[in-house]
N, C-alpha and C positions, 0 to 999 in steps of 0.2 A: 429457268433459276440458270444465272449468268457465275462461271468460274473464272475470276481474274488472277493470274498466277505469275510469280518471277521466280528464275531457276537461274543456278551458278554451280558450277563446275568447282570440283571442291580438291585443293591442291593437296591437304595434309587431312586425310580422314582420321586422323588420331586427334590432332588438334583440334579440330569440330565439334568431335564428341566431347573433347575439355571442354570447350567454350558454352555446348549447350548444358554439361553438369552445372558450370560454374553462375550461367545463368537462371539455374534452377527448372532447367528442361529435361524431363524424363522421359525419352523414347520409348515405344511401344516395341513390342516383340517383333525379331523377322518375318516378315511374311514374303512367300514368295507369288511373284508375278507375275503369270504370261498375258500377255499382250500378244492379240492378232486386230491389227488395223485394218481397213477397207476402205477406198474411196473411186468415185467414179471415175472410168478410164480420163476422161475427158478434164478431170476434176488438178487445179495448182493448188499442189497443200500449203498450207500457211496463208492461202488467201483469204480475202473479205468472203463472207459468205460459203465458204468451201463446207460442205457436209461429208465425215468422216464418222466410221461405224466402227468400233471396239467389242472383240469380245475377250474379256477378262477373266481367269481362273486362279482364283488363287491359293495357295495353298493343296491344289489339287481336288480342292472341293467344292468352293463357292463361286459361279460363275457370273460374273454381272456384264449385262449389255449396254453399250453407252453411247448415244447418237450426240457428237458435238458438231457446232456448227461456229465457223469463227466468225466474229465481231470487227475485231480492227485489230489484230493480230494474232498469230499463232499462238498463244498463252492468253488469249480473250476470247473466251466461248460460253454460247447456252449451250448447257448441258443438262439429260435428260437420262437417267438411269435406271433400269430395273434387273434384278434377279432372275436368273432362267434358271432350269435345269437340265439344258441338249445344247451344248455347244457345236456338237455335229450340226443337228436339224437345225440349228441358228444360221451355221456358215451357211449352210444349202440355199436356205431365205436370201441371204445378203447376196448371195450370187447370181440368185434369179432375178433377182431387183438391179443386177445390170452393176453392182458393186465388184470392183475387184481387189483382189489380196496386196496390200502396200507395205505392210511390216509385221513383224513377226520376232517377237524379241522377250525375252525373260529379266526381271532384275529383282532383288532382294530389296525389301523395302518396309525402312521404320517409322511409323509416325505418330505424330503427339499432337496436340492443340494448344494454344498458347493465345485465349481469350476466342475471339472468332474467327482465328489464323490457323488454319491447317499445316502443321510442318512435315515434311518427308523427307527423308536422306536416302537415298536410293546408290545400291551400288548396281550398276547396269551392263550385261553381260558384252565384251566388246568394246564398251564407251567410257567406264571408268567412273567415277564416283560424282554423286550431284546432291543437291539440297534444295528443297521447291519450299514456298508460300506459296499459300492461296488464299482467297474468300469465295463463298459463296453470296453474291449478294442480286439484288434486284435488276432486271433488265436495262433500268434506265440507269444504273450507279455509273458514276464520273470515274473512266478509267484511273485517270493520271492522278486524282485523289485517293484510288485503293491502291496503287503500285507507290505511293510515296509513302502510305501506311506499313506496307509489307517491306519495303526497302530500309525502315527504321527498327524494324526487327531484324534482320539480315546487318545490320553496322552495328547492333549490339551483338550477335554472334561472332563477328568479325569478318563478315564475307563482303568480300572487296567485289564493286562494281565492273572493275575490269574482267571479271570471270563471270561475268552474267551473260546466260547462254536466254538465247529467242527465240529459241523452236523447240518444239518437241521431241520427243526420243526417238521414233520413228524417222523423222527428218535426218535427225545425225544419228542414227545408223544408217538409212539408203546412202547418206553423205560419203560416209566413212566406207563404204561397200563400191562406193563409183557408180550407184545407180542415179536413172530420171529423177526429180522431185516435182 
């Protein structure tokens, strides 16, 4: 399965929530997500064919292991995910495979679906507020067609293209701390 998403920084969180309500969009309850991302030491984050591994702990109870391989850019990825029950053992296995810690951050996420599009409104510790829209599509989907559809929804919600972000939170976090990408 392939995940194509767009992301934008949110200048005014209150206005965004009002725009969502006015568009008939109801967000789910807040989830606390702790994401720990691993890359190979020689990997260039955001580059085509880079593989990243993530351990996500949600509300201190559900643990998901995700493998993402970048297709054409940082927010266009092949994705596989499975629920696991032991994050410490999984982290040890990932380290033995030669992956190294790349990012460790926590966010509060509220999400919903609008048709086939998942919307996530995120408050990311140290980075601010964001909105994402994503679709899970076949591996052969046309990236530009999907992005155009996602932006139609963002436009309806008052999101401006000037606020678009082309990188994941892991890269934004490292950049904000002056760490190599």
